[in-house]
C-alpha positions in Angstrom: -73.2 -52.6 -97.6 -74.0 -50.3 -100.4 -76.6 -48.6 -98.2 -74.1 -48.3 -95.4 -71.7 -46.6 -97.7 -74.4 -44.3 -99.0 -75.2 -43.3 -95.4 -71.5 -42.6 -94.7 -71.2 -40.4 -97.9 -74.3 -38.4 -97.0 -73.2 -37.8 -93.4 -69.7 -36.7 -94.5 -71.0 -34.3 -97.0 -70.3 -31.2 -94.8 -67.7 -28.5 -95.3 -66.1 -28.6 -91.8 -65.7 -32.0 -90.2 -64.3 -30.3 -87.0 -67.7 -28.9 -86.0 -69.6 -32.1 -86.8 -71.2 -33.9 -83.9 -71.5 -37.4 -85.5 -74.4 -39.6 -86.4 -75.3 -43.3 -86.0 -77.7 -45.5 -88.0 -78.7 -49.1 -88.4 -79.2 -50.6 -91.9 -81.3 -53.8 -92.0 -80.0 -56.7 -94.1 -80.9 -60.3 -94.6 -77.8 -62.6 -94.2 -77.1 -65.5 -96.5 -78.5 -68.7 -95.1 -75.1 -70.4 -95.1 -73.2 -67.3 -93.9 -71.4 -68.4 -90.7 -68.2 -66.2 -90.9 -65.4 -66.1 -88.5 -64.4 -62.7 -87.0 -61.6 -62.4 -89.5 -63.9 -63.2 -92.5 -66.4 -60.6 -91.3 -63.7 -58.0 -90.8 -62.3 -58.7 -94.3 -65.8 -58.5 -95.9 -66.6 -55.1 -94.3 -63.2 -53.7 -95.2 -63.5 -54.9 -98.8 -67.0 -53.4 -99.1 -65.9 -50.1 -97.7 -63.0 -49.9 -100.2 -65.3 -50.9 -103.1 -68.1 -48.4 -102.3 -66.0 -45.5 -100.8 -62.9 -45.8 -103.0 -59.6 -44.1 -102.1 -61.3 -41.7 -99.7 -61.5 -44.5 -97.1 -58.3 -44.9 -95.1 -56.8 -46.3 -91.9 -59.1 -49.4 -91.9 -58.6 -51.4 -88.7 -60.6 -54.0 -86.9 -61.0 -55.0 -83.3 -63.3 -57.3 -81.3 -65.4 -55.7 -78.6 -67.7 -57.9 -76.5 -67.3 -60.7 -79.0 -68.3 -58.4 -81.9 -66.1 -57.3 -84.8 -65.9 -53.5 -85.2 -64.2 -52.1 -88.3 -62.9 -48.6 -87.7 -61.9 -46.3 -90.6 -61.5 -42.7 -91.6 -63.4 -41.2 -94.6 -62.7 -37.6 -95.8 -61.5 -36.5 -92.3 -64.2 -38.3 -90.4 -63.8 -41.3 -88.1 -66.2 -44.1 -88.4 -67.1 -47.6 -87.3 -69.2 -50.4 -88.8 -70.3 -53.6 -87.0 -72.9 -56.3 -87.4 -75.8 -56.3 -85.0 -78.8 -58.6 -84.5 -81.5 -59.0 -81.9 -83.6 -61.7 -80.3 -86.3 -61.2 -83.0 -83.9 -62.2 -85.7 -83.3 -58.8 -87.2 -79.9 -58.3 -88.6 -78.4 -54.8 -89.1 -75.2 -53.1 -90.0 -74.5 -50.6 -87.3 -72.6 -47.5 -88.6 -71.3 -44.5 -86.7 -69.6 -41.5 -88.2 
């Protein structure tokens, strides 16, 4: 999640958020072998990591389930963002992030 937070910081480093078009990225990660979290545990983990790495500038953290996937929504320095877990049939795991 440190790489996700670094991406969010770099994207939000603009002077005028009102004219920003947004950006999306996927950050690969390797899950722990015994990581079988519930939606609530995953939402709590993402929220905690955002607070840890983005500090007091991250606000309005909320989570929802869309198509059986947890999506954590937040604001950071005037930007709206989302983070979710994504994986494909080849076994690649990614954090999806949109700002």
